[in-house]
C-alpha positions as CSV (number, residue, x, y, z in Angstrom):
1,M,-111.8,116.7,8.4
2,D,-108.9,114.3,9.4
3,E,-107.0,112.5,6.7
4,R,-105.0,109.4,7.0
5,I,-102.4,108.1,4.4
6,L,-101.7,104.4,4.5
7,T,-99.4,102.2,2.4
8,A,-100.2,98.6,1.4
9,T,-97.4,96.1,1.2
10,P,-97.1,92.9,-1.0
11,V,-98.2,90.7,1.9
12,H,-101.6,92.3,1.6
13,A,-102.1,91.6,-2.1
14,G,-105.5,90.1,-2.8
15,E,-107.0,91.4,0.5
16,R,-110.3,93.3,0.4
17,I,-109.8,97.0,1.1
18,D,-112.5,97.0,3.9
19,R,-110.8,94.2,5.8
20,W,-107.4,95.7,5.4
21,L,-108.5,99.1,6.6
22,T,-110.2,97.6,9.6
23,D,-106.8,96.3,10.6
24,Q,-105.0,99.5,9.9
25,L,-107.5,101.8,11.6
26,E,-108.2,100.0,14.8
27,E,-110.2,102.9,16.2
28,L,-113.0,102.3,13.6
29,T,-115.3,99.3,13.2
30,R,-115.6,97.5,9.9
31,S,-119.1,98.8,9.4
32,A,-117.7,102.4,9.8
33,I,-115.0,101.6,7.3
34,Q,-117.6,100.3,4.8
35,E,-119.6,103.4,5.3
36,L,-116.6,105.6,4.4
37,L,-116.0,103.5,1.3
38,A,-119.7,103.9,0.3
39,Q,-119.3,107.7,0.8
40,G,-116.3,107.8,-1.5
41,A,-114.0,108.8,1.3
42,V,-111.3,106.2,0.5
43,H,-109.0,107.0,-2.5
44,C,-106.1,105.6,-4.4
45,A,-104.4,107.6,-7.1
46,G,-107.2,110.1,-7.0
47,R,-110.1,107.7,-7.5
48,P,-112.5,106.4,-4.9
49,L,-112.4,102.7,-4.0
50,K,-115.3,100.4,-3.4
51,K,-115.5,98.0,-0.5
52,N,-114.9,94.9,-2.7
53,Y,-111.6,96.4,-4.2
54,R,-108.7,94.0,-3.7
55,L,-105.3,95.3,-3.0
56,A,-102.4,94.8,-5.4
57,G,-100.0,95.3,-2.5
58,H,-98.3,98.6,-3.4
59,E,-101.0,101.2,-3.2
60,I,-101.0,104.5,-1.2
61,I,-104.4,104.8,0.3
62,T,-105.9,108.1,1.5
63,V,-108.8,107.9,4.0
64,Q,-110.8,111.0,4.8
65,L,-112.3,110.6,8.3
66,P,-115.6,112.4,8.9
67,D,-116.2,115.2,11.3
68,L,-117.7,114.3,14.6
69,R,-121.3,113.2,14.5
70,E,-123.7,113.0,17.5
71,V,-123.3,109.7,19.2
72,D,-126.2,107.2,19.4
73,I,-125.2,105.2,22.4
74,T,-127.5,104.7,25.4
75,P,-125.9,105.8,28.7
76,E,-126.3,103.0,31.3
77,D,-125.9,103.2,35.0
78,I,-123.3,100.5,35.3
79,P,-120.9,100.5,38.3
80,L,-117.3,101.4,37.3
81,D,-114.1,100.8,39.2
82,I,-112.6,104.2,38.8
83,V,-108.9,104.2,39.7
84,Y,-108.3,107.9,38.9
85,E,-110.2,110.7,37.4
86,D,-109.7,114.4,36.7
87,A,-110.9,116.9,34.0
88,D,-108.8,115.2,31.3
89,I,-108.7,111.5,31.9
90,V,-110.4,108.6,33.6
91,V,-108.5,105.4,34.4
92,V,-110.8,102.4,34.8
93,N,-110.2,98.9,36.1
94,K,-112.4,97.0,33.7
95,P,-113.9,93.7,35.0
96,R,-113.6,90.5,33.1
97,G,-116.5,89.9,30.8
98,M,-117.2,93.5,29.9
99,V,-117.0,94.6,26.3
100,V,-115.2,97.9,25.8
101,H,-117.4,99.5,23.1
102,P,-120.8,98.7,21.5
103,A,-120.8,96.5,18.4
104,A,-122.9,93.9,16.7
105,G,-124.1,91.5,19.4
106,N,-123.0,93.9,22.2
107,W,-125.0,97.1,22.0
108,S,-125.5,97.5,25.7
109,G,-123.6,96.7,28.9
110,T,-120.3,97.9,27.5
111,L,-117.7,100.1,29.1
112,V,-118.7,103.0,26.7
113,N,-122.3,102.7,27.8
114,A,-121.2,103.0,31.4
115,L,-118.8,105.9,30.6
116,M,-121.5,107.8,28.8
117,F,-123.6,107.7,32.0
118,H,-120.7,108.5,34.3
119,C,-119.1,111.3,32.2
120,G,-122.1,112.7,30.3
121,D,-120.8,115.0,27.6
122,S,-117.2,115.0,29.0
123,L,-115.7,112.5,26.7
124,S,-113.4,113.0,23.7
125,G,-115.1,112.8,20.2
126,I,-112.1,111.9,18.0
127,N,-113.5,108.4,17.5
128,G,-116.9,109.7,16.3
129,E,-120.0,107.7,17.2
130,H,-118.2,104.4,17.6
131,R,-115.8,104.7,20.6
132,P,-116.1,108.0,22.4
133,G,-113.2,108.6,24.7
134,I,-111.6,105.2,24.1
135,V,-107.8,105.6,23.4
136,H,-106.9,101.9,23.6
137,R,-108.8,98.7,24.4
138,I,-108.5,95.3,26.0
139,D,-110.4,92.2,25.2
140,K,-113.8,91.3,26.7
141,D,-112.4,88.6,28.9
142,T,-109.2,90.4,29.8
143,S,-109.5,92.4,33.0
144,G,-107.6,95.5,34.1
145,L,-106.6,99.1,33.3
146,L,-107.8,101.4,30.6
147,V,-107.2,105.1,30.2
148,V,-110.1,107.1,28.7
149,A,-109.8,110.7,27.4
150,K,-112.4,113.3,28.4
151,N,-111.5,115.8,25.7
152,D,-109.9,115.8,22.2
153,A,-106.6,117.3,23.3
154,A,-106.1,114.6,25.9
155,H,-107.1,112.0,23.4
156,R,-104.5,113.1,20.8
157,D,-101.8,113.3,23.4
158,L,-102.5,109.8,24.9
159,A,-102.8,108.3,21.4
160,A,-99.4,109.8,20.5
161,Q,-97.9,108.3,23.7
162,I,-99.2,104.8,22.8
163,A,-98.0,105.1,19.2
164,A,-94.5,106.2,20.4
165,H,-94.4,103.4,23.0
166,T,-93.9,105.9,25.8
167,A,-97.1,104.9,27.6
168,R,-96.3,101.5,29.1
169,R,-98.8,98.7,29.6
170,E,-97.9,95.7,31.8
171,Y,-100.0,92.5,32.1
172,Q,-100.0,89.4,34.2
173,A,-101.2,86.0,33.1
174,V,-101.1,82.3,33.9
175,V,-99.8,80.2,31.0
176,V,-99.6,76.5,30.2
177,G,-96.1,75.3,30.9
178,S,-93.3,77.9,31.2
179,P,-90.6,79.3,28.9
180,R,-87.1,77.9,29.4
181,E,-85.7,81.4,30.1
182,D,-86.8,83.5,33.0
183,E,-87.0,86.6,30.8
184,G,-87.3,87.1,27.0
185,T,-88.8,89.0,24.1
186,I,-91.2,87.8,21.4
187,D,-90.9,89.9,18.2
188,K,-93.3,88.4,15.7
189,P,-95.5,90.5,13.3
190,L,-99.3,90.1,13.5
191,A,-102.1,90.3,11.0
192,R,-105.6,89.0,10.6
193,H,-105.8,85.3,10.0
194,K,-106.3,84.6,6.3
195,T,-109.4,82.5,6.7
196,D,-110.8,83.3,10.2
197,R,-111.2,87.0,10.5
198,K,-111.9,86.9,14.2
199,R,-108.4,85.5,14.9
200,M,-105.0,87.1,14.6
201,A,-102.0,85.2,13.4
202,I,-98.2,85.5,13.0
203,V,-97.8,86.8,9.4
204,E,-94.6,87.7,7.7
205,G,-95.1,91.3,6.6
206,G,-97.8,92.0,9.2
207,R,-97.7,94.8,11.7
208,E,-94.8,94.9,14.1
209,A,-95.6,93.3,17.5
210,I,-93.1,93.1,20.4
211,T,-93.9,91.5,23.8
212,H,-91.4,91.4,26.7
213,Y,-92.0,88.7,29.3
214,M,-90.8,87.5,32.7
215,V,-91.6,84.4,34.6
216,C,-92.9,85.3,38.1
217,K,-93.3,81.8,39.4
218,R,-93.2,78.3,38.0
219,Y,-95.8,75.7,39.0
220,C,-96.4,72.1,38.0
221,G,-97.3,72.4,34.3
222,Y,-98.1,76.2,34.5
223,A,-96.4,79.5,35.1
224,H,-97.4,82.9,36.5
225,M,-96.0,85.5,34.1
226,A,-95.6,89.2,33.6
227,F,-95.6,91.0,30.3
228,R,-94.7,94.5,29.0
229,L,-96.1,95.5,25.7
230,E,-93.9,97.5,23.3
231,T,-96.7,97.5,20.8
232,G,-100.4,97.0,21.4
233,R,-101.8,94.8,18.6
234,T,-105.1,93.0,18.9
235,H,-104.7,89.7,20.9
236,Q,-100.9,90.3,21.0
237,I,-100.0,88.5,24.2
238,R,-102.4,85.7,23.5
239,V,-101.1,85.0,20.0
240,H,-97.4,85.5,21.0
241,M,-97.6,83.1,23.9
242,A,-99.5,80.5,21.9
243,S,-96.8,80.8,19.2
244,I,-94.1,79.7,21.6
245,G,-96.1,76.8,22.9
246,H,-97.3,78.4,26.2
247,P,-100.9,79.7,25.6
248,I,-102.8,81.7,28.2
249,V,-104.8,79.5,30.5
250,G,-108.5,79.4,29.6
251,D,-108.0,81.2,26.2
252,P,-110.9,79.9,24.1
253,V,-109.4,81.0,20.8
254,Y,-105.6,80.4,21.0
255,G,-105.4,78.1,24.1
256,L,-105.7,74.3,24.6
257,K,-109.0,72.7,23.9
258,K,-108.9,71.1,27.3
259,D,-106.8,71.5,30.3
260,R,-107.3,71.8,34.1
261,F,-108.6,75.4,33.7
262,S,-110.2,75.4,30.3
263,D,-113.7,76.0,31.8
264,I,-112.9,79.2,33.6
265,G,-114.8,81.3,31.1
266,G,-112.0,83.1,29.2
267,Q,-108.3,83.8,29.3
268,C,-106.5,84.4,32.6
269,L,-105.0,87.8,31.6
270,H,-105.0,91.0,33.6
271,A,-103.8,94.5,32.6
272,A,-102.1,95.2,36.0
273,R,-100.1,98.4,35.4
274,L,-100.4,101.5,33.2
275,T,-97.7,104.2,33.1
276,L,-98.2,107.4,31.2
277,V,-97.6,111.2,31.2
278,H,-100.6,113.3,32.0
279,P,-101.7,115.1,28.8
280,R,-102.1,118.5,30.5
281,T,-99.6,118.7,33.3
282,G,-96.8,116.5,31.8
283,E,-96.6,114.7,35.2
284,P,-95.5,111.0,35.0
285,M,-98.3,108.8,36.4
286,Q,-98.5,105.1,37.3
287,F,-101.6,103.2,38.0
288,D,-101.9,99.6,39.4
289,A,-104.8,97.2,39.6
290,P,-104.6,94.3,42.0
291,L,-105.1,90.8,40.7
292,P,-108.8,90.0,40.5
293,D,-110.4,87.2,42.4
294,Y,-110.6,84.8,39.5
295,F,-106.8,85.1,39.0
296,I,-106.0,84.7,42.7
297,E,-108.2,81.6,42.8
298,I,-106.2,80.0,39.9
299,L,-102.9,80.7,41.7
300,R,-104.3,79.2,44.9
301,K,-105.2,76.0,43.1
302,L,-101.7,75.9,41.5
303,E,-100.1,76.3,44.9
304,K,-102.0,73.2,46.1
305,M,-100.7,71.2,43.1
306,Q,-97.1,71.9,44.1
């Protein structure tokens, strides 16, 4: 049984333990967290905590993660854009609109459903029944590259690379307006929004979040930009760019309510490059995914506006 030790800080005082743990253990869903609490698998000072426990802001929390259970996810024959595959990893170019893993409201048609069909039993089980093989994730309406682990050893190695920031993830996006500088870094901590749990926000004392950016080309009222993530928090690029007044075009949560491209069906954000070290061979590897059609069409329209 795996055990995690986490420390609450004063900024989290008053927050429910189940909500806090969902932010801390991003590989688990909130329902999975609540089940662990119900089973008495979450402790503080030797006593189990209930899901409605509110943090004082200084606790040391111990979470006992369960052993692997048989997954209950239906394999689905959904076409996948496989960029690379071997006995240890699969690199997938995820299309826009596809949810990564099954959850409430999206029990089918997800990347995990497709991977279960494609890989069969050859997926890591570290994430139990919730996200087999998934080492990191990208939002439903963000397109681009994901690496998936086909065994537990690969999963642990890739997760360690992501935690140590040695696996590099680079994105491209179209934003409203453009930063004054051609290059820069946004270093602002992120946490769940206090009142809207589906949103992230800049919160003092939140989890460290660092985004490096570069302007690729400036247009009339917009810019094509590239990003390199030093950390990989939920909605990181989207929140960071909105925080400096340049939200991602089409972003329904953090973007403008109405602009020229507000009806494109989601944010214009693409995970274009993934660099990592192969977990078995130690070989440096780089994968690239070309800009998808929806992204190219926006750039084409911007060129006409020049």
